[in-house]
C-alpha positions in Angstrom: 2.6 6.1 77.3 3.5 3.2 74.9 7.1 3.0 74.4 6.7 0.7 71.4 6.3 3.9 69.3 10.2 5.2 70.5 11.0 1.9 69.0 9.1 3.0 65.8 10.9 6.4 65.2 14.4 4.3 65.6 13.5 2.1 63.8 12.6 4.2 60.6 16.5 6.1 61.3 18.0 2.5 61.1 16.8 1.2 58.0 17.8 4.9 56.4 20.9 4.7 57.7 21.5 0.7 56.4 20.4 2.0 53.4 23.4 4.9 53.7 26.0 1.9 54.7 25.1 -0.2 51.4 25.8 3.3 49.0 29.1 4.0 51.0 30.2 0.3 50.7 29.6 0.9 47.0 31.6 3.6 47.2 34.2 1.3 48.5 34.3 2.5 51.9 36.3 0.7 54.5 34.7 -1.2 57.5 37.1 0.8 59.7 36.0 3.9 57.8 32.6 3.2 57.9 33.0 2.3 61.8 35.0 5.8 62.4 31.6 7.4 60.9 29.1 6.0 62.0 30.3 5.9 65.8 31.7 9.8 65.6 29.2 11.3 63.4 25.8 9.3 64.2 26.7 8.7 67.7 25.9 4.7 66.7 27.6 2.4 69.6 30.0 0.3 68.2 28.6 -2.6 68.6 25.7 -1.8 66.9 28.0 -0.7 63.8 29.4 -4.3 64.0 26.1 -5.8 63.7 25.8 -3.5 61.3 28.8 -4.7 58.9 29.2 -8.1 59.7 25.7 -9.4 59.2 24.0 -10.7 55.4 21.8 -8.0 54.3 18.9 -10.8 53.2 19.0 -11.4 57.1 19.0 -7.7 58.5 16.2 -7.0 56.3 14.0 -9.9 57.5 15.4 -8.7 60.9 14.1 -5.2 60.7 10.7 -6.1 59.0 10.4 -8.6 62.0 10.7 -5.5 64.2 8.1 -4.1 61.9 5.5 -6.7 62.5 6.5 -5.8 66.5 5.6 -2.5 66.4 2.2 -2.8 64.2 0.9 -5.7 66.7 1.7 -3.2 70.0 4.0 -5.5 71.4 5.7 -4.1 74.9 9.5 -3.4 75.1 9.6 -6.5 77.1 7.7 -8.6 75.0 9.9 -7.7 72.2 13.4 -8.4 74.0 11.0 -11.9 74.9 10.7 -12.8 71.5 14.4 -11.5 70.3 16.5 -12.7 72.9 16.9 -16.1 71.5 19.5 -14.4 68.9 22.4 -13.2 70.7 24.2 -11.8 67.8 21.7 -9.3 67.7 21.3 -8.0 71.0 23.7 -5.1 70.6 20.4 -4.0 67.1 17.7 -4.9 69.8 18.8 -2.9 72.7 19.6 0.3 70.6 16.2 0.2 69.5 14.7 -0.3 72.6 17.1 2.8 74.6 14.5 3.3 76.9 14.1 3.8 80.7 10.6 4.7 81.1 9.8 1.0 81.4 10.7 -1.8 84.2 12.7 -4.7 82.7 11.4 -8.5 83.3 12.2 -9.5 86.5 15.3 -11.5 86.2 17.1 -14.8 88.5 21.2 -14.7 87.8 23.0 -18.1 88.2 25.9 -18.6 87.1 26.6 -17.6 83.2 22.9 -17.8 82.2 20.4 -15.1 83.5 16.8 -16.7 83.1 13.7 -15.1 81.7 10.8 -15.2 84.5 7.7 -16.2 82.8 5.2 -13.4 81.8 1.6 -13.6 80.8 1.0 -11.7 77.8 -2.2 -11.0 75.6 -3.2 -13.7 73.3 -2.8 -10.5 70.2 0.5 -10.2 71.3 2.2 -13.5 71.5 2.2 -16.4 69.2 3.3 -19.6 70.0 6.6 -18.9 70.9 7.4 -20.0 74.0 7.5 -17.7 77.5 10.3 -19.7 79.2 13.8 -18.4 77.8 17.3 -18.5 78.7 20.1 -16.7 77.5 23.3 -17.9 77.5 25.7 -14.6 78.4 25.4 -12.3 81.3 24.7 -9.0 80.5 27.7 -6.6 78.8 27.6 -2.9 79.5 24.4 -1.3 79.0 24.1 0.4 75.3 22.8 3.9 77.5 25.5 4.0 79.4 27.9 3.4 76.1 26.4 6.0 74.3 27.1 8.4 76.9 30.7 7.7 76.8 31.2 7.9 73.1 29.2 11.4 72.9 30.9 13.1 76.0 34.5 11.6 74.6 32.8 13.6 71.0 32.5 16.6 72.7 35.1 16.6 74.2 37.1 17.1 71.1 34.6 19.7 69.4 35.4 23.3 70.1 32.9 25.2 71.2 30.1 26.7 69.3 29.4 30.4 69.6 27.7 30.7 67.0 24.3 32.5 67.7 22.7 31.1 64.7 22.9 27.8 65.7 21.5 28.3 68.7 18.5 30.0 67.3 18.1 27.3 65.2 18.0 24.5 68.0 15.6 27.1 70.0 13.1 27.3 66.5 13.2 23.6 67.0 12.5 23.3 70.6 9.4 25.6 70.4 7.6 23.6 68.1 8.3 20.3 69.0 9.3 19.8 72.7 7.6 20.5 75.5 9.2 21.2 79.2 6.8 19.7 81.7 8.5 19.7 84.9 6.5 16.3 85.1 8.9 13.5 86.3 7.0 10.7 84.4 7.7 12.7 81.0 11.1 11.3 80.1 12.7 12.4 76.6 15.7 10.0 75.1 18.1 11.2 72.7 17.6 8.9 70.6 14.0 10.2 70.2 14.6 14.0 69.9 17.4 13.4 67.6 15.3 11.5 65.0 12.4 14.2 64.9 15.0 16.8 64.4 16.6 15.3 61.8 13.4 15.1 60.0 12.3 19.1 60.8 15.6 20.3 59.9 15.7 18.1 56.0 11.9 19.9 55.5 13.0 23.5 56.8 16.4 23.3 55.3 19.1 21.8 52.4 22.4 21.8 54.5 23.9 19.0 56.3 22.0 18.2 59.6 24.2 19.5 62.9 25.0 16.2 64.3 23.3 13.9 67.1 26.3 15.3 69.5 26.3 19.1 68.9 22.1 18.7 69.4 22.9 16.7 72.7 25.0 19.7 73.8 22.5 21.9 73.8 19.7 20.1 75.2 22.0 19.3 78.2 22.4 23.5 78.3 19.2 23.9 78.3 17.7 21.3 80.3 20.3 19.6 82.3 22.7 17.1 82.0 21.1 13.6 80.7 21.3 10.3 82.6 21.6 7.8 80.1 20.7 10.0 77.3 17.4 10.5 79.0 16.0 14.1 80.2 13.5 13.8 82.2 10.4 16.4 83.0 10.9 16.9 78.9 8.5 15.3 76.6 8.3 15.7 72.4 5.3 16.7 71.2 
């Protein structure tokens, strides 16, 4: 299973919401208001929203185009991280797009405040002239997956319990056509992946506002058990 396709889904969603942010800026929304919206309504990590709000648009578009090229080249999770790790200010964005637990991380050696990425042999088609030996000038901070879980849990605590049978039927309808419960531990499904697919499906079926990611995640937690780092095991997208 090639995890780069997961980044493709998240990348399209991210580009869509970058455009949304531009519309909100034109409507004179403050940065604080946009931060609250993207964190509470879309469950974006606050560190990611900070990057989107403070990065020059021309540079941000260049970054998204570069990531598009990585998808076309079929680079792995580890190789994308290798290429992007020198851009420390973009790490929250990269971590969000590579939000997966299905691939083993590159071995690292920790020495004081530096993390040295072990040199990895990469296919010539995938690796350009960029160096394979990279030094990251800070220790890893809070994992973005853990941060997302904390934010979603906090949001769930503030939402009243939904007894609306129609909404439950709506989620069941989506699961029937787009999700398989395989009970195979090698199958993983991320909340970002399933929500991206759900939004596309819902928009093609209904004209109303799409239910929030927190609502879908709450339903999936009841259906498949509580997710671990926003991941359900034994479940896969069709």
